[in-house]
C-alpha positions in Angstrom: 3.0 83.9 38.9 4.6 80.5 37.2 2.7 79.5 33.7 0.8 76.2 34.1 3.3 74.5 31.6 6.1 75.6 33.5 4.4 73.6 36.7 3.6 70.5 34.3 7.4 70.6 32.7 9.1 68.4 35.2 6.7 65.7 34.9 5.7 66.0 31.2 9.4 66.0 30.2 10.8 63.2 32.5 11.9 60.3 30.7 9.6 57.3 31.4 9.1 53.5 30.2 5.5 53.7 30.5 2.4 55.7 31.9 2.4 53.5 35.0 5.8 54.9 36.2 4.4 58.5 35.9 1.3 57.5 37.9 3.4 55.6 40.5 5.7 59.0 41.0 2.3 61.2 41.4 0.7 58.7 43.6 3.6 59.5 46.3 2.7 62.8 46.4 -1.1 62.8 45.6 -1.9 64.6 48.9 -0.2 67.9 47.7 -2.7 68.0 44.7 -5.7 67.1 46.8 -4.8 69.9 49.2 -5.4 72.7 46.2 -9.3 73.4 46.2 -9.0 75.9 43.3 -6.8 73.8 40.8 -7.6 70.8 38.9 -4.8 68.3 38.1 -5.0 65.3 36.0 -3.2 62.7 33.9 -5.1 60.6 31.0 -3.9 57.7 28.9 -3.5 57.7 25.1 -7.2 57.1 24.8 -8.0 60.3 26.9 -9.2 58.2 29.7 -8.5 59.2 33.4 -5.8 57.6 35.2 -5.5 60.0 37.9 -7.5 63.2 39.1 -7.1 65.1 42.4 -9.9 65.5 44.8 -11.1 68.7 43.3 -11.8 67.3 40.0 -13.3 64.2 41.5 -15.8 66.3 43.5 -16.4 68.6 40.2 -17.5 65.5 38.3 -19.8 64.5 41.3 -17.9 61.4 41.9 -17.7 60.0 45.5 -14.0 58.7 44.9 -11.2 59.1 42.5 -11.5 55.4 41.6 -15.0 56.0 39.9 -13.2 58.3 37.4 -10.5 55.7 36.4 -10.9 54.6 32.9 -13.5 57.4 31.9 -13.3 60.2 29.4 -14.3 63.7 30.1 -17.2 63.0 27.7 -18.4 60.3 30.1 -18.4 62.3 33.5 -19.2 66.0 32.5 -22.5 67.2 31.0 -22.4 66.9 27.3 -22.5 70.9 27.3 -18.9 70.6 28.5 -17.6 67.1 28.1 -17.5 66.8 24.4 -15.2 69.9 24.1 -12.6 68.7 26.7 -12.1 65.2 24.9 -11.8 67.0 21.7 -9.1 69.1 23.4 -7.3 65.9 24.8 -7.3 64.2 21.5 -5.9 67.2 19.9 -2.9 67.0 22.5 -2.7 63.3 21.9 -2.6 63.4 18.4 -0.4 66.3 17.6 1.9 65.7 20.5 1.8 69.5 21.3 0.8 71.4 24.4 -1.9 73.7 25.1 -1.3 76.6 27.4 -3.6 78.7 29.4 -6.7 78.3 27.2 -9.5 80.2 28.7 -12.5 77.9 29.0 -15.7 77.1 30.9 -15.3 74.6 33.7 -17.7 73.3 36.5 -17.3 74.5 40.0 -18.0 73.0 43.5 -21.8 73.7 42.9 -21.6 72.4 39.3 -22.2 76.1 38.0 -19.8 77.2 35.0 -17.0 79.6 35.5 -14.1 80.3 33.7 -10.7 78.7 34.1 -7.4 78.5 32.2 -6.5 75.0 31.3 -3.0 73.7 30.2 -2.2 70.4 28.9 1.0 68.8 27.8 1.8 65.5 26.2 3.4 62.5 27.9 6.1 60.6 26.2 8.2 57.7 26.5 11.7 56.8 26.1 11.2 56.6 22.0 9.4 60.0 22.1 5.8 58.2 21.3 2.8 60.0 22.9 1.5 57.8 26.0 -0.9 60.1 27.6 -1.2 63.6 28.8 -1.2 65.7 32.0 -3.2 68.8 32.9 -3.9 71.4 35.1 -6.7 74.1 35.3 -6.6 77.1 37.5 -9.8 78.9 38.4 -9.6 82.3 37.1 -11.8 83.6 40.2 -9.4 82.4 42.6 -6.3 83.6 40.7 -7.6 87.3 40.3 -8.6 87.7 44.0 -5.1 86.4 45.2 -3.4 89.0 42.6 -1.7 92.0 44.7 -3.0 94.6 42.3 -6.8 93.2 42.4 -8.0 95.7 44.7 -7.1 98.5 42.2 -9.1 96.9 39.6 -11.9 95.3 41.6 -14.5 98.3 40.9 -13.7 97.8 37.2 -14.9 94.5 37.3 -18.2 95.2 39.3 -18.9 98.3 37.1 -18.8 95.9 34.1 -21.0 93.2 35.6 -23.5 96.2 36.7 -23.7 97.7 33.1 -23.0 94.8 30.8 -26.4 95.2 29.0 -25.2 99.0 27.9 -22.4 100.2 25.8 -19.2 100.4 28.0 -16.5 102.5 27.0 -13.1 102.1 28.1 -12.9 105.9 29.3 -16.0 104.9 31.6 -13.7 102.1 33.0 -10.4 104.4 33.6 -12.7 106.7 35.3 -14.1 104.0 37.7 -10.8 103.0 38.4 -9.7 106.7 39.8 -8.6 108.0 36.5 -5.9 105.5 35.7 -4.5 105.5 32.1 -5.9 103.2 29.5 -2.4 101.5 29.3 -2.3 100.9 33.1 -5.6 99.5 32.8 -4.8 97.2 30.0 -1.8 96.2 31.7 -3.5 95.2 35.0 -6.4 93.4 33.4 -3.8 91.2 31.4 -1.9 90.5 34.6 -5.0 89.6 36.7 -7.5 88.4 34.3 -5.4 87.2 31.3 -7.9 89.4 29.2 -7.8 93.0 27.8 -10.6 95.1 28.9 -12.6 94.5 26.0 -12.4 90.8 26.4 -13.3 91.1 30.0 -16.3 92.7 29.0 -17.2 90.1 26.6 -16.7 87.3 28.9 -18.7 89.1 31.6 -21.7 89.5 29.2 -21.4 85.6 28.2 -21.2 84.8 31.7 -24.7 86.6 32.2 -26.0 84.7 29.2 -25.0 81.2 30.6 -27.3 81.9 33.6 -30.3 83.6 31.6 -30.3 80.7 29.1 -31.4 78.4 32.1 -34.6 80.6 32.0 -37.3 81.2 29.7 -36.3 84.2 28.0 -35.9 84.4 24.4 -32.5 84.5 22.7 -33.1 87.8 21.4 -34.2 89.2 24.9 -31.1 87.6 26.3 -29.0 89.1 23.7 -30.2 92.7 24.7 -29.8 92.1 28.2 -26.3 91.0 27.7 -25.5 94.3 25.7 -25.6 92.9 22.1 -27.9 94.7 19.5 -29.1 91.8 17.6 -29.6 88.0 18.0 -26.7 87.5 15.3 -23.8 89.1 16.9 -24.8 87.7 20.3 -24.8 84.0 18.9 -21.6 84.8 16.8 -19.9 85.9 20.2 -21.6 83.0 22.3 -20.4 80.3 19.7 -16.6 81.7 19.7 -16.4 81.5 23.3 -18.2 78.4 24.4 -17.8 76.5 21.1 -21.8 76.0 20.4 -24.6 78.5 19.7 -26.8 79.5 22.3 -29.8 77.6 21.6 -27.7 74.6 21.7 -26.2 75.1 25.0 -29.7 75.7 26.5 -30.8 72.3 24.8 -27.9 70.6 26.6 -28.5 72.3 29.8 -32.2 71.4 30.0 -31.1 67.5 29.7 -29.2 67.9 32.8 
């Protein structure tokens, strides 16, 4: 599977006089991007404002048309729990002129439920080498894994983790579930299919469960235990590492929406 930056490279590396030239080129093939339901594609200007978005992104932002997004930042259209992080990431690319590749992050899915995706962003530069915007692509991890030819060999491992993420999970238990495959093969398949190690996969399933539970009334401590963490502090640290904010803040922002 091609990396996201390799897909963006022909556009990001093209020499243009201004952003409008890139937008004109993309406009000629916009239907191609609209026909990809599991992929988000966008172009932003040097102020991190949307200048183009495919239909998948339009729907996930809750907009009725592409035009509603133009001129807005991610902070303007996504719930605060996500938008601020997206905009901060945009500004990093714009200020440094350096790309971000395959960053695992939370995204909104069609029902505006959170899920994991891999996001890559690259700066757009003019003929003088100045950054005039950015181009980005996000692939749904769920769709990527299901389409992988090796997925069926490891699907039961994912299901086992999901069913036992409140417990300690040993790698030996996962290899047993996978029909006795070696730890080395398990790690290789996890990296190929999920872009994660088995240990990281366990962590992500736990945080995914926490995202759901935080919408309810359970205490943070109870949620930590139900997600396999022995104490509140360990859970809060891991949650913040993976989402950019502590669980209590996430709950507050979710309740606002």
